[in-house]
C-alpha positions in Angstrom: 66.3 98.4 193.2 64.9 95.9 190.7 68.0 94.0 189.9 67.5 94.8 186.2 70.8 96.3 185.1 69.3 98.2 182.2 66.8 99.9 184.5 69.5 100.7 187.0 71.7 102.2 184.3 68.9 104.3 182.9 68.0 105.6 186.3 71.7 106.5 186.9 71.7 108.3 183.5 68.5 110.3 184.5 70.1 111.2 187.8 73.1 112.7 186.0 71.1 114.5 183.4 68.9 116.1 186.1 72.1 117.8 187.4 72.9 119.6 184.1 72.3 123.3 184.7 69.8 125.2 182.6 71.6 126.7 179.6 74.3 124.0 179.6 74.6 120.8 177.6 76.6 117.6 177.7 77.1 114.6 175.4 75.9 111.0 175.5 79.5 109.9 175.8 80.3 112.3 178.7 77.4 110.8 180.7 78.5 107.3 179.9 82.1 108.0 180.9 80.9 109.6 184.2 79.0 106.4 184.9 82.1 104.3 184.3 80.6 102.9 181.0 82.7 104.9 178.5 81.6 102.6 175.6 77.9 103.0 176.4 77.0 106.3 174.8 74.3 104.6 172.7 72.7 103.2 175.8 72.6 106.7 177.2 70.8 107.7 174.0 68.3 104.9 174.5 67.7 106.2 178.0 67.1 109.7 176.7 64.6 108.3 174.2 62.5 107.0 177.1 62.9 110.0 179.3 59.7 111.7 178.3 57.6 109.7 180.8 60.0 109.6 183.7 59.3 111.3 187.0 60.8 113.5 188.2 61.3 115.1 184.8 64.6 114.6 182.9 65.8 117.6 180.7 66.7 115.3 177.8 67.2 118.3 175.5 70.4 119.0 177.3 72.1 115.8 176.0 73.5 116.1 172.5 76.2 114.4 170.5 79.9 115.0 171.0 80.0 118.0 168.5 76.8 119.7 169.7 74.4 118.3 167.1 70.8 117.7 168.1 70.9 114.1 167.1 68.0 113.1 169.4 65.6 115.7 168.1 63.3 113.2 166.4 62.4 111.8 169.8 60.7 115.0 170.9 57.6 114.7 168.7 57.5 118.0 167.0 60.6 118.5 164.7 61.8 121.7 166.4 60.8 120.9 170.0 64.3 120.1 171.2 65.7 123.2 169.6 63.0 125.4 171.1 63.6 124.0 174.6 67.3 124.8 174.3 66.7 128.2 172.8 64.4 129.0 175.8 67.4 128.2 178.0 69.5 130.8 176.1 71.4 128.6 173.6 71.6 129.4 169.9 71.0 126.6 167.5 71.8 126.8 163.8 71.4 123.9 161.4 70.6 121.5 164.3 73.9 122.4 166.0 74.6 124.4 169.2 76.7 127.5 168.4 79.5 128.0 170.9 79.1 124.4 172.0 82.4 124.4 174.0 81.2 127.3 176.0 77.9 125.6 176.9 79.5 122.2 177.4 79.0 120.7 180.9 81.4 117.8 181.6 80.1 115.7 184.5 83.6 114.3 185.1 84.8 117.8 186.0 81.6 119.4 187.3 80.7 116.5 189.6 84.2 115.7 190.7 84.5 114.8 194.4 
């Protein structure tokens, strides 16, 4: 542990995102709420922006906004990379939004409840 709170929070975010099953998605706010930082959804977004070079890999494509929009897609380099990754997992995307979002939604507060 480095003592750097931002680093620690980012690592906690990555740990949660690694648990999202293939073909499922969650929101920035759901990850923040699970980590006890309900008002930190933007910080979860910043963590996802830096996830490309993290090891073990973080499936950042599985984190979207609260209505299923691919708001982080510009951080994937190629304009449709995030969409292609999600479609390869069986999701359908139309106009940068996940169709049947509620069916694909994975809530860590429920799924990881002790």
